[in-house]
C-alpha positions as semicolon CSV with decimal commas, in nm:
position;residue;x (nm);y (nm);z (nm)
1;M;5,103;17,181;12,845
2;N;5,051;17,059;12,490
3;I;5,081;16,688;12,413
4;F;5,266;16,526;12,121
5;R;5,168;16,165;12,048
6;Y;5,468;15,979;11,901
7;G;5,368;15,756;11,612
8;Q;5,042;15,944;11,557
9;D;5,111;16,317;11,531
10;T;5,323;16,476;11,259
11;L;5,653;16,608;11,392
12;T;5,752;16,955;11,275
13;A;6,058;17,162;11,358
14;S;5,845;17,379;11,585
15;L;5,709;17,078;11,774
16;A;6,058;16,927;11,802
17;L;6,181;17,249;11,962
18;G;5,885;17,249;12,199
19;L;5,964;16,891;12,300
20;A;6,332;16,974;12,350
21;K;6,242;17,275;12,565
22;K;5,988;17,064;12,761
23;E;5,709;17,298;12,657
24;I;5,534;17,002;12,494
25;K;5,500;16,660;12,656
26;G;5,568;16,357;12,436
27;I;5,366;16,044;12,503
28;L;5,340;15,692;12,362
29;S;4,983;15,571;12,318
30;P;4,898;15,206;12,385
31;E;4,865;15,158;12,007
32;T;5,213;15,302;11,946
33;I;5,362;15,085;12,222
34;R;5,203;14,778;12,061
35;K;5,353;14,872;11,722
36;I;5,697;14,917;11,881
37;Q;5,670;14,577;12,051
38;N;5,564;14,411;11,723
39;S;5,857;14,571;11,539
40;A;6,101;14,466;11,811
41;A;5,973;14,107;11,791
42;A;6,017;14,107;11,412
43;V;6,374;14,237;11,441
44;E;6,455;13,981;11,710
45;K;6,320;13,699;11,490
46;I;6,541;13,817;11,203
47;A;6,845;13,853;11,429
48;L;6,806;13,498;11,558
49;G;6,746;13,352;11,210
50;E;6,991;13,231;10,950
51;A;6,912;13,485;10,678
52;I;7,156;13,774;10,651
53;V;6,973;14,107;10,678
54;Y;7,170;14,427;10,636
55;G;7,196;14,630;10,955
56;I;7,004;14,385;11,171
57;N;7,243;14,093;11,198
58;T;7,527;14,247;10,997
59;G;7,735;14,557;11,030
60;F;7,688;14,865;10,813
61;G;7,888;14,986;10,514
62;P;8,211;14,786;10,472
63;L;8,095;14,546;10,746
64;C;7,775;14,458;10,561
65;T;7,890;14,100;10,508
66;T;8,004;14,054;10,869
67;K;7,743;13,872;11,074
C-alpha cells in the first residue's frame, strides 16, 4: 500500500481518490503532529484573548462582529 504523508506530500486529485478508496494510507508524521499542536495552541490563545479575530472568536459573514 502506498503512503501519503499529510503536511509533507503534495495532494493531487489522483492521490485524494486513492485515499478515499483506501488504496493509499494517510499518515501524520511526528513533525506534522507537532505543527498541528502548535497551531491549535495559537488558536486557543487567540480565542481566550481579548482581541477580536475573524472566524476564531467571532462568527463568519454577517456574524463577524459577534464574539
